[in-house]
All heavy atoms as an XYZ file, in Angstrom:
752
protein
N      92.853     98.563    125.062
C      93.632     99.761    124.633
C      92.989    100.406    123.505
O      92.624     99.805    122.523
C      95.094     99.294    124.313
C      95.942    100.377    123.730
S      96.365    101.810    124.730
C      97.250    101.059    126.040
N      92.737    101.758    123.684
C      92.149    102.533    122.657
C      93.212    103.126    121.693
O      94.224    103.666    122.120
C      91.371    103.685    123.254
C      90.486    104.437    122.257
O      89.970    103.824    121.373
O      90.420    105.652    122.402
N      93.035    102.953    120.430
C      93.888    103.474    119.395
C      93.141    103.752    118.101
O      92.034    103.206    117.921
C      95.068    102.560    119.153
C      94.697    101.223    118.577
C      94.645    101.059    117.204
C      94.396    100.099    119.408
C      94.238     99.789    116.644
C      93.993     98.883    118.872
C      93.955     98.781    117.483
N      93.768    104.477    117.248
C      93.159    104.715    115.923
C      94.289    104.713    114.869
O      95.471    104.980    115.167
C      92.334    106.047    115.872
O      93.293    107.173    116.031
N      93.870    104.399    113.664
C      94.756    104.458    112.470
C      94.316    105.563    111.563
O      93.158    105.750    111.318
C      94.725    103.107    111.705
C      94.946    101.854    112.554
C      94.904    100.642    111.607
C      96.266    101.885    113.268
N      95.249    106.313    111.007
C      94.935    107.370    110.098
C      95.881    107.323    108.842
O      96.930    106.755    108.951
C      95.175    108.745    110.786
C      94.095    109.071    111.857
O      92.937    108.747    111.634
O      94.482    109.661    112.855
N      95.320    107.897    107.831
C      96.099    108.156    106.581
C      96.866    106.929    106.039
O      97.998    107.039    105.648
C      97.128    109.245    106.809
C      96.460    110.560    107.292
C      97.531    111.560    107.655
N      96.923    112.608    108.406
C      96.996    113.925    108.097
N      97.592    114.244    106.991
N      96.433    114.830    108.836
N      96.161    105.804    105.930
C      96.802    104.669    105.322
C      96.945    104.897    103.881
O      96.117    105.360    103.197
C      96.037    103.332    105.549
C      96.733    102.205    104.869
S      96.090    100.576    105.246
C      96.762    100.251    106.814
N      98.122    104.573    103.337
C      98.476    104.636    101.988
C      98.827    103.205    101.540
O      99.619    102.582    102.097
C      99.660    105.540    101.700
C     100.069    105.557    100.213
C      99.322    106.964    102.114
N      98.155    102.742    100.478
C      98.466    101.436     99.917
C      99.723    101.447     99.198
O      99.981    102.308     98.336
C      97.270    100.920     98.994
C      97.608     99.668     98.335
C      95.983    100.807     99.774
N     100.670    100.592     99.531
C     101.981    100.538     98.929
C     102.058     99.293     97.953
O     102.526     99.408     96.856
C     103.073    100.443     99.976
C     104.438    100.233     99.314
C     103.049    101.629    100.827
N     101.582     98.194     98.419
C     101.660     96.905     97.634
C     103.045     96.644     97.066
O     103.270     96.508     95.880
C     100.642     96.858     96.542
C      99.210     96.580     97.081
O      99.058     96.077     98.173
O      98.280     96.950     96.365
N     104.044     96.682     97.967
C     105.408     96.529     97.557
C     105.703     95.135     97.074
O     105.001     94.209     97.327
N     106.805     95.064     96.405
C     107.341     93.736     95.931
C     107.996     92.991     97.067
O     108.499     93.623     98.043
C     108.318     93.887     94.797
C     107.745     94.573     93.548
C     107.981     93.674     92.385
N     107.345     94.296     91.200
C     106.226     93.835     90.692
N     105.610     92.850     91.178
N     105.645     94.418     89.583
N     107.989     91.651     97.083
C     108.601     90.895     98.167
C     110.172     91.281     98.329
O     110.768     91.423     97.272
C     108.443     89.445     97.848
C     107.229     89.485     96.901
C     107.364     90.816     96.117
N     110.575     91.324     99.506
C     112.025     91.543     99.736
C     112.750     90.192     99.538
O     112.069     89.228     99.205
C     112.241     92.047    101.233
O     111.904     90.993    102.069
N     114.070     90.202     99.721
C     114.787     88.941     99.557
C     114.317     87.866    100.494
O     114.390     86.722    100.228
C     116.275     89.215     99.752
C     116.919     89.966     98.606
C     118.398     90.104     98.802
N     118.872     90.916     97.681
C     120.092     91.382     97.611
N     120.941     91.206     98.643
N     120.439     92.044     96.556
N     113.812     88.312    101.709
C     113.375     87.335    102.685
C     111.877     86.942    102.432
O     111.362     86.124    103.136
C     113.535     87.925    104.132
O     112.796     89.121    104.215
N     111.260     87.564    101.454
C     109.907     87.190    101.033
C     108.812     88.064    101.717
O     107.646     87.817    101.509
N     109.262     89.020    102.559
C     108.208     89.907    103.232
C     107.900     91.086    102.289
O     108.769     91.471    101.510
C     108.786     90.434    104.585
C     109.121     89.349    105.502
O     108.481     88.289    105.479
N     110.075     89.579    106.387
N     106.707     91.620    102.414
C     106.383     92.796    101.546
C     105.492     93.732    102.347
O     104.597     93.375    103.116
C     105.768     92.361    100.252
C     104.422     91.701    100.323
C     103.983     91.309     98.983
N     102.548     90.894     98.956
C     101.575     91.616     98.498
N     101.825     92.755     97.951
N     100.290     91.241     98.586
N     105.688     95.008    102.061
C     104.948     96.093    102.680
C     103.688     96.324    101.858
O     103.663     96.494    100.694
C     105.702     97.406    102.770
C     106.992     97.267    103.665
C     104.811     98.502    103.367
C     107.859     98.414    103.658
N     102.576     96.129    102.602
C     101.255     96.360    101.929
C     100.754     97.830    102.052
O     100.224     98.330    101.065
C     100.235     95.435    102.584
C     100.484     93.937    102.550
C      99.375     93.179    103.270
C     100.647     93.496    101.082
N     101.005     98.442    103.170
C     100.617     99.859    103.402
C     101.322    100.470    104.498
O     101.899     99.811    105.337
N     101.304    101.823    104.535
C     101.866    102.610    105.664
C     100.742    103.514    106.217
O      99.838    103.951    105.492
C     103.112    103.388    105.186
C     104.241    102.487    104.782
C     102.741    104.368    104.120
N     100.879    103.820    107.501
C      99.823    104.582    108.212
C     100.312    105.276    109.421
O     101.467    105.024    109.843
C      98.668    103.660    108.558
C      99.025    102.490    109.418
C      98.931    102.636    110.803
C      99.514    101.299    108.922
C      99.274    101.567    111.681
C      99.885    100.260    109.725
C      99.758    100.368    111.094
N      99.470    106.103    109.987
C      99.794    106.698    111.275
C      99.050    105.914    112.401
O      97.843    105.599    112.189
C      99.347    108.172    111.294
C     100.138    109.004    110.303
C      99.610    110.450    110.251
O      98.668    110.831    110.983
O     100.160    111.184    109.467
N      99.620    105.745    113.532
C      99.024    105.087    114.693
C      98.941    106.119    115.767
O      99.882    106.781    116.121
C      99.907    103.915    115.115
C      99.509    103.250    116.433
C      98.147    102.662    116.392
C     100.596    102.201    116.877
N      97.723    106.300    116.254
C      97.459    107.204    117.419
C      97.125    106.315    118.626
O      96.111    105.607    118.601
C      96.311    108.164    117.120
C      96.618    109.025    115.965
O      97.524    109.804    115.958
N      95.867    108.812    114.897
N      97.990    106.345    119.603
C      97.837    105.523    120.823
C      98.474    106.214    122.052
O      99.592    106.728    121.915
C      98.425    104.107    120.603
C      98.094    103.138    121.669
C      99.936    104.181    120.258
C      98.436    101.673    121.323
N      97.751    106.174    123.123
C      98.278    106.675    124.409
C      98.861    108.045    124.327
O      99.865    108.360    124.895
C      99.283    105.682    125.006
N      98.217    108.898    123.583
C      98.678    110.290    123.436
C      99.801    110.472    122.464
O     100.343    111.586    122.302
N     100.190    109.424    121.729
C     101.290    109.506    120.779
C     100.716    109.384    119.418
O      99.778    108.620    119.139
C     102.283    108.399    121.011
C     102.951    108.335    122.374
C     103.736    107.021    122.488
C     103.835    109.570    122.581
N     101.315    110.122    118.460
C     100.996    109.964    117.009
C     102.319    109.386    116.417
O     103.331    110.069    116.305
C     100.636    111.224    116.354
C     100.308    111.071    114.892
C      99.921    112.361    114.220
O     100.464    113.384    114.488
N      98.984    112.327    113.360
N     102.178    108.098    115.967
C     103.444    107.411    115.445
C     103.278    107.354    113.892
O     102.406    106.551    113.430
C     103.630    106.074    116.083
C     103.692    106.139    117.582
C     104.891    105.367    115.486
C     103.618    104.861    118.357
N     104.008    108.127    113.233
C     103.941    108.185    111.745
C     104.912    107.144    111.108
O     105.986    106.952    111.640
C     104.246    109.578    111.256
S     103.180    110.855    111.983
N     104.528    106.570    109.971
C     105.391    105.678    109.300
C     105.282    104.182    109.721
O     106.219    103.429    109.474
N     104.197    103.810    110.326
C     103.996    102.424    110.702
C     103.636    101.680    109.368
O     103.159    102.283    108.476
C     102.794    102.235    111.642
S     103.096    102.976    113.300
N     103.916    100.418    109.358
C     103.631     99.578    108.159
C     102.955     98.282    108.426
O     103.154     97.667    109.460
C     104.977     99.343    107.389
O     105.882     98.644    108.238
N     102.084     97.929    107.535
C     101.425     96.650    107.467
C     102.206     95.740    106.571
O     102.389     96.077    105.420
C      99.941     96.742    107.017
C      99.212     95.407    106.939
C      99.021     94.727    108.281
C      97.844     95.664    106.220
N     102.727     94.644    107.103
C     103.621     93.723    106.311
C     103.033     92.373    106.205
O     102.534     91.839    107.202
C     105.038     93.739    107.028
C     105.916     92.748    106.359
C     105.626     95.053    107.072
N     103.116     91.787    105.018
C     102.829     90.405    104.843
C     104.087     89.668    104.824
O     104.972     89.884    103.945
C     102.028     90.149    103.516
C     101.603     88.746    103.397
C     100.751     88.595    102.130
O     101.047     89.174    101.038
N      99.683     87.816    102.212
N     104.272     88.834    105.885
C     105.568     88.038    106.039
C     105.585     86.942    104.925
O     104.537     86.600    104.309
C     105.668     87.434    107.377
C     105.837     88.456    108.478
C     106.121     87.903    109.836
N     105.800     86.481    110.003
C     105.721     85.909    111.217
N     106.051     86.573    112.246
N     105.441     84.609    111.288
N     106.710     86.365    104.753
C     106.906     85.300    103.783
C     106.025     84.096    104.042
O     105.653     83.351    103.075
C     108.405     84.822    103.796
C     108.829     84.186    105.074
N     109.132     84.883    106.239
C     108.931     82.839    105.315
C     109.483     84.015    107.146
N     109.352     82.825    106.665
N     105.569     83.946    105.302
C     104.717     82.798    105.630
C     103.223     83.149    105.465
O     102.350     82.439    105.811
C     105.015     82.317    107.075
C     104.816     83.340    108.130
O     104.327     84.458    107.858
O     105.100     83.018    109.349
N     102.971     84.422    105.034
C     101.609     84.826    104.856
C     100.989     85.627    106.004
O      99.909     86.180    105.897
N     101.575     85.555    107.199
C     101.050     86.211    108.338
C     101.209     87.750    108.186
O     102.182     88.224    107.642
C     101.843     85.784    109.604
C     101.310     86.486    110.838
C     101.909     85.993    112.121
C     101.291     86.708    113.240
N     101.592     86.221    114.570
N     100.196     88.455    108.598
C     100.150     89.928    108.542
C     100.590     90.519    109.883
O     100.035     90.129    110.880
C      98.773     90.381    108.147
C      98.246     89.885    106.805
C      96.823     90.145    106.632
C      99.070     90.460    105.673
N     101.549     91.405    109.874
C     102.062     92.001    111.078
C     102.175     93.510    110.852
O     102.253     93.960    109.705
C     103.422     91.462    111.534
C     103.297     89.921    111.854
C     104.450     91.612    110.399
N     102.248     94.249    111.970
C     102.479     95.657    111.953
C     103.852     95.968    112.506
O     104.246     95.420    113.553
C     101.394     96.407    112.740
C     101.715     97.874    112.969
C     100.008     96.218    112.069
N     104.567     96.839    111.818
C     105.897     97.312    112.316
C     105.798     98.837    112.585
O     105.141     99.518    111.780
C     106.929     97.014    111.292
C     107.277     95.589    111.150
O     107.129     94.784    112.105
N     107.550     95.185    109.944
N     106.522     99.269    113.565
C     106.678    100.695    113.784
C     107.701    101.192    112.835
O     108.418    100.425    112.120
N     107.842    102.504    112.732
C     108.877    103.100    111.810
C     110.252    102.819    112.221
O     110.549    102.628    113.436
C     108.569    104.590    111.940
C     107.896    104.843    113.209
C     107.114    103.543    113.484
N     111.174    102.729    111.291
C     112.612    102.449    111.575
C     113.402    103.463    110.723
O     112.988    103.842    109.703
C     112.924    101.039    111.118
C     112.199     99.950    111.892
C     112.534     98.587    111.353
C     111.625     97.582    112.048
N     111.869     96.215    111.509
N     114.550    103.716    111.231
C     115.498    104.582    110.526
C     116.813    104.706    111.224
O     117.127    104.002    112.166
N     117.561    105.747    110.809
C     118.902    105.986    111.401
C     118.976    107.536    111.644
O     118.529    108.323    110.810
C     119.989    105.542    110.594
C     120.120    104.065    110.491
C     121.357    103.661    109.758
C     121.465    102.127    109.724
N     122.696    101.705    109.083
N     119.685    107.909    112.657
C     119.944    109.326    112.873
C     121.037    109.753    111.953
O     121.593    108.970    111.240
C     120.420    109.551    114.370
O     121.743    109.119    114.510
N     121.300    111.069    111.975
C     122.333    111.662    111.048
C     123.692    111.072    111.401
O     124.639    111.156    110.608
C     122.349    113.187    111.072
C     122.714    113.734    112.417
N     121.884    113.746    113.512
C     123.931    114.307    112.792
C     122.547    114.330    114.559
N     123.747    114.711    114.149
N     123.834    110.497    112.618
C     125.075    109.874    113.033
C     125.096    108.421    112.891
O     126.005    107.735    113.284
C     125.449    110.271    114.445
C     125.765    111.772    114.618
C     126.199    112.045    115.940
N     126.561    113.477    116.036
C     126.960    114.004    117.162
N     127.026    113.338    118.261
N     127.226    115.314    117.153
N     124.060    107.898    112.281
C     123.965    106.441    112.028
C     123.381    105.585    113.149
O     123.405    104.372    113.089
N     122.865    106.187    114.215
C     122.239    105.458    115.317
C     120.872    104.988    114.905
O     120.089    105.668    114.240
C     122.095    106.350    116.560
C     123.420    106.840    117.127
N     123.901    108.054    116.860
C     124.321    106.192    117.927
C     125.055    108.207    117.509
N     125.347    107.050    118.128
N     120.561    103.743    115.227
C     119.249    103.150    114.956
C     118.183    103.794    115.728
O     118.255    104.151    116.916
C     119.243    101.668    115.294
C     120.167    100.785    114.485
C     119.635    100.599    113.057
O     118.508    100.804    112.761
N     120.536    100.111    112.210
N     117.016    104.125    115.007
C     115.865    104.721    115.570
C     114.657    103.909    115.191
O     114.519    103.566    113.987
C     115.638    106.173    115.091
C     116.876    107.067    115.375
C     114.366    106.758    115.580
C     116.776    108.398    114.680
N     113.907    103.392    116.112
C     112.766    102.548    115.777
C     111.718    102.595    116.906
O     111.967    102.908    118.077
C     113.296    101.108    115.646
N     110.513    102.261    116.463
C     109.362    102.098    117.404
C     109.033    100.594    117.324
O     108.772    100.102    116.242
C     108.162    102.966    117.032
C     106.974    102.675    117.932
C     108.566    104.425    117.136
N     108.964     99.964    118.480
C     108.572     98.533    118.488
C     107.375     98.336    119.361
O     107.340     98.872    120.489
C     109.750     97.738    119.019
C     109.411     96.250    119.141
N     109.249     95.386    118.109
C     109.156     95.466    120.252
C     108.940     94.203    118.533
N     108.862     94.216    119.833
N     106.392     97.693    118.901
C     105.157     97.426    119.645
C     105.422     96.122    120.403
O     105.351     95.036    119.857
C     103.877     97.342    118.792
C     103.820     98.613    117.927
C     102.704     97.035    119.586
C     102.850     98.518    116.788
N     105.737     96.245    121.698
C     106.297     95.032    122.433
C     105.088     94.256    123.069
O     105.367     93.073    123.348
C     107.176     95.522    123.566
O     106.540     96.436    124.413
N     103.909     94.719    123.208
C     102.820     93.936    123.783
C     102.170     93.181    122.634
O     101.582     93.766    121.706
C     101.824     94.950    124.406
C     100.706     94.180    125.120
O     100.143     93.171    124.516
O     100.338     94.521    126.250
N     102.261     91.881    122.690
C     101.698     91.026    121.572
C     100.229     91.230    121.361
O      99.774     91.219    120.213
C     102.003     89.602    121.952
C     102.935     89.631    123.134
C     102.884     91.033    123.661
N      99.426     91.436    122.436
C      97.942     91.673    122.242
C      97.648     92.952    121.534
O      96.867     93.001    120.704
C      97.309     91.617    123.672
C      97.313     90.190    124.207
C      96.504     90.172    125.563
O      95.704     91.087    125.824
O      96.743     89.215    126.324
N      98.423     94.032    121.883
C      98.199     95.314    121.252
C      98.678     95.219    119.809
O      97.978     95.671    118.877
C      98.976     96.449    121.970
C      98.313     96.666    123.386
C      98.937     97.733    121.247
C      99.049     97.613    124.304
N      99.810     94.613    119.583
C     100.310     94.403    118.204
C      99.324     93.629    117.299
O      99.045     94.018    116.179
C     101.714     93.679    118.235
N      98.739     92.583    117.905
C      97.725     91.843    117.165
C      96.484     92.618    116.866
O      95.966     92.624    115.725
C      97.314     90.569    117.888
C      98.446     89.461    117.848
O      99.355     89.595    116.990
O      98.328     88.550    118.683
N      96.014     93.419    117.839
C      94.781     94.237    117.635
C      95.085     95.343    116.544
O      94.254     95.571    115.682
C      94.439     94.921    118.928
N      96.302     95.936    116.566
C      96.602     96.918    115.523
C      96.696     96.281    114.189
O      96.186     96.797    113.181
C      97.894     97.641    115.873
C      97.708     98.434    117.208
C      98.365     98.564    114.774
C      99.059     98.963    117.806
N      97.297     95.068    114.109
C      97.426     94.318    112.832
C      96.021     93.998    112.298
O      95.804     94.116    111.078
C      98.214     93.091    113.069
O      98.338     92.353    111.869
N      95.112     93.582    113.124
C      93.793     93.264    112.652
C      93.031     94.486    112.072
O      92.487     94.410    111.061
C      92.934     92.602    113.798
C      91.465     92.571    113.504
C      93.444     91.225    114.132
N      93.194     95.581    112.842
C      92.508     96.787    112.378
C      93.096     97.360    111.075
O      92.481     97.754    110.159
C      92.516     97.880    113.415
C      91.583     99.048    113.024
C      91.321    100.020    114.163
N      90.830     99.413    115.318
C      90.705    100.107    116.441
N      91.068    101.373    116.525
N      90.244     99.481    117.550
N      94.506     97.332    111.046
C      95.176     97.780    109.818
C      94.836     96.890    108.618
O      94.688     97.398    107.503
C      96.716     97.757    110.039
N      94.686     95.640    108.823
C      94.309     94.698    107.720
C      92.924     95.021    107.235
O      92.695     95.114    106.019
C      94.387     93.274    108.246
O      95.710     92.914    108.627
C      93.887     92.271    107.133
N      91.958     95.326    108.110
C      90.610     95.701    107.715
C      90.629     97.020    106.895
O      89.940     97.138    105.910
C      89.690     95.832    108.893
C      89.356     94.557    109.552
C      88.478     94.649    110.797
C      88.271     93.260    111.384
N      87.453     93.406    112.657
N      91.402     98.015    107.376
C      91.507     99.255    106.595
C      92.071     99.068    105.250
O      91.598     99.505    104.217
C      92.371    100.344    107.458
C      92.581    101.579    106.624
C      91.609    100.686    108.736
N      93.219     98.279    105.181
C      93.845     97.991    103.959
C      92.928     97.286    103.016
O      92.767     97.647    101.781
C      95.065     97.123    104.192
C      95.752     96.613    102.944
C      96.647     97.382    102.215
C      95.474     95.336    102.468
C      97.237     96.899    101.088
C      96.053     94.882    101.297
C      96.977     95.671    100.603
O      97.500     95.275     99.473
N      92.177     96.209    103.520
C      91.263     95.482    102.619
C      90.137     96.399    102.149
O      89.694     96.296    101.030
C      90.719     94.282    103.385
C      91.742     93.213    103.584
C      91.307     92.071    104.451
O      90.268     92.218    105.233
O      91.814     90.942    104.348
N      89.681     97.325    103.016
C      88.647     98.258    102.616
C      89.092     99.179    101.463
O      88.383     99.502    100.510
N      90.375     99.655    101.554
C      90.883    100.501    100.434
C      91.179     99.696     99.191
O      90.925    100.242     98.138
C      92.275    101.083    100.971
C      92.191    102.126    102.080
C      93.539    102.431    102.634
C      91.429    103.387    101.584
N      91.525     98.432     99.298
C      91.773     97.594     98.121
C      90.451     97.090     97.517
O      90.390     96.683     96.359
C      92.674     96.411     98.478
C      94.087     96.697     98.712
C      94.871     97.143     97.452
N      94.693     96.240     96.313
C      95.385     95.183     96.094
N      96.412     94.793     96.872
N      95.227     94.475     94.999
N      89.433     96.900     98.399
C      88.171     96.443     97.895
C      88.054     94.893     97.924
O      87.069     94.400     97.387
N      88.957     94.167     98.515
C      88.875     92.752     98.632
C      89.832     92.240     99.725
O      90.765     92.887    100.015
C      89.232     92.093     97.270
C      90.612     92.285     96.771
N      91.681     91.601     97.238
C      91.019     93.185     95.854
C      92.752     92.090     96.589
N      92.408     93.038     95.787
N      89.543     91.038    100.248
C      90.417     90.433    101.292
C      91.810     90.151    100.742
O      91.999     89.896     99.539
C      89.673     89.198    101.684
C      88.333     89.227    101.109
C      88.453     90.213     99.933
N      92.799     90.079    101.641
C      94.151     89.734    101.278
C      94.237     88.281    101.110
O      93.757     87.523    102.021
C      95.089     90.209    102.385
C      95.078     91.716    102.500
C      96.542     89.708    102.107
C      95.881     92.245    103.749
N      94.831     87.765    100.096
C      95.107     86.398     99.889
C      96.486     86.102    100.345
O      97.426     86.896     99.983
C      94.897     85.983     98.415
C      93.551     86.228     97.899
C      92.417     85.500     98.479
O      92.625     84.328     98.722
N      91.357     86.089     98.841
N      96.740     84.924    100.942
C      98.157     84.641    101.423
C      99.076     84.489    100.227
O     100.310     84.651    100.308
C      98.147     83.419    102.263
O      97.756     82.341    101.565
N      98.570     84.170     99.063
C      99.348     83.966     97.834
C      99.300     85.221     96.948
O      99.930     85.198     95.819
C      98.892     82.733     97.104
O      97.563     82.897     96.705
C      99.095     81.465     97.911
N      98.703     86.265     97.416
C      98.488     87.435     96.559
C      99.842     88.121     96.198
O     100.684     88.264     97.120
C      97.570     88.467     97.269
C      97.319     89.648     96.477
C      96.304     90.565     97.224
O      95.248     90.028     97.687
O      96.573     91.739     97.386
N     100.031     88.447     95.044
C     101.246     89.238     94.608
C     100.796     90.584     94.183
O      99.721     90.805     93.712
C     101.976     88.525     93.506
O     101.113     88.312     92.347
C     102.470     87.148     93.933
N     101.718     91.535     94.316
C     101.343     92.956     93.870
C     101.123     92.992     92.365
O     101.724     92.210     91.593
C     102.634     93.720     94.241
C     103.712     92.814     94.480
C     103.059     91.476     94.801
N     100.273     93.976     91.983
C      99.933     94.119     90.583
C     100.973     94.819     89.820
O     101.727     95.566     90.299
C      98.599     94.898     90.497
C      97.472     94.008     91.121
C      96.190     94.889     91.279
O      96.135     96.036     90.941
O      95.260     94.263     91.774
């Protein structure tokens, strides 16, 4: 599957109550779609994953993009991690905390 990532912004968020933290946000271009607001997340167990944007409509309905194919999700996560590490100038450590 061909895709590209654009406009990554380093966030380096603090861990949530569950221990997950957002490292960066970016745009994903895939299959003719431009999905804005995707995030690279370091889970509490150290695993790096990509999430699609989430939100609510003005009436409170959940709105979300979920990457359901595990192979595509892994490929996007690997590429997003490389972009993030390039912007930061060093590899992600599983025990790394935000500055």
